[in-house]
N, C-alpha and C positions, 0 to 999 in steps of 0.2 A: 503494499500499500504505499502510496506517496502521501506525505504529510505537508500540507501548506501551512506555514505560520505567517500571517499577515500582520503588520502592526502599523498604527498611524493614529491621528486624531482627525476625523472628518470635519471638525469644527475650526479646524486651522488650514482650511483650503487645501493646497497640495500635500500637506501632510497626510491626507486621506487617499492619496494615490496608490500607495502599497495595499491598503485594504480593498481597493477596486480591483487592483490586478490580481490579489488572492481569490476574489469572487470569480474573476473572468478565468482564471486557470482551473479553478474547481469545475465550472460549467463545461469547459473546454474538454477536460479529461472524463467528466462523466459522460458526456456524448459519446466518448470512444470506448465506453464500458470499462473505464479505469476505476480502479479501487483507490479513494480519495478521501482523506480526513482534513477538513479545512478549520483552522482555529484563527479567529480575528481577535486581537487585543490592542489596547492603547500602548502598552509597553511591554517589553520583555521582561520576564520575572523567573526566577530559578525553578518554580514549580512546573515550567514547560519542559524541564528535563525529563519529567515521568512520562510524558506523551511522546516524546522523541525516542525514548528507549523502549517503546512498545515492541514485542517480539514480530508483529506483523508490518512494521515500519521498514520500507525498503529503501527509502530515500526522503530527504526533506528539502524544500523550497521556502525559505524565507523571503518575503516581500516587504519593501519599503520604498519610500520616497528618498530622493537625494537633492541637495540643494546645487542648482547651477546658476550661472550668471543670467540675469534677464536680458543682458545684451547677446546672449548667445555664444559667448566666447568659448565654451566647453567643447571639445572635439566630438563627442558622443552624446547628441542630444535625445536619443532613443533609449529604450530600455536595455539596461546593462544585466548581463547575467555571467556569473563566475563561480566555479567551485570554491568552497571554503577549505582551507587546509586542515589536515587532522592533527597538525603539530601541538603538542602540549603546550599550555599557557597558564599563567598563574590566574587564580580566581581572584578578581577583584570585584566587590560589589558595591554598587552606588545607587544613585537615583533611577537610572535606568541601565540595563544590560545590552549586550551586543550578541548576534548569533555566536560568535566564537566563544564567549563565556559560557552561553548555555550548552554548546557542544562540550567545553572542558566539564561542566558539571556532569554530564551524561557519561564521559570517560571515567571520571573519579568516582561517581555513585554506582554506576551500571555496567562498567566495563564494555562499553559498546562505541563504535565509532562508524555510523551509517553515513553513507555518502550526502553531502549537503551542498546546496547552491544558495547564493544571495542574488535575488532579481531586483533591481532598483529603478523607479521611475524618475525621471527628472522633473523638478519642481522649482518655480521662481516665486510663488506667492504663498508664504506661511503665515499670513496675518489672520485675524479672527474672521470667520465667515465660512459659508457652506460652498461646494462646488469646486471644480479644478480649474486652473488656467488653462489656456489655449495650449501652452507648451505641453503640460501633462496629459491633456485629451489627446493631443496629436500623437504623442508617444504611445498611448495605450491603444491607438487604433490599429497597431501592427504589433501583434506577439511575436517575438524572435522564434525562428524555427527550433532554435535550441531548447526553448521552453516548450514548444508543442511536443517535441520529441521526448522530453522526460515522462510525460503522461502516457506514451504509448507502451512502455516497458519497464521493467526494473532495471537496476543498473547491471545485474547479471545478465539480461537478456531474456528472462522467462515472462510470459504474458502475466498482466496484472488482472486479479479477479474483481468481480464487482463488489462494492462495499454493501453490507447487510446491516450496517449501524444505523439506527435512527438519529434524527437531529433534534436539538435543543439548545436553547441559550445562544452564546456565542459559537458554538461548536456545531458544525453540520456535516 
């Protein structure tokens, strides 16, 4: 099963872009009969390590927004996808965690290291308000093939089975 952990604040304009990407990926992968668990949160917390360490999780995609210049000076205005390293790192807890810290918790507590990717959507407006900027909307109009392919199969190449888990709350 692919696990999507989307985080952001939809009341801070483009900060909600990662949440929208998570919803889009879940819908896309379910249409392909993929087994998906989608978790949407305002910030990453240590408790997410338990979901990541589940025996049926074959891979994880974290989705978030990233800040780019409103003048468009960044080289990659679209959605970026890259694998996260399985290297060890010190656990440092603060106001908000990052995906690498969650994965360090999983390694330390559960002795697991499933493959993990980070997908980020560019954002230029993080002020109070709802809705996404034109920059974020444009980026979300085309999901990279690399992300599409993650939902087709597990990392080992075996087919992914349909999810039988019900939905509720922020988890679906």
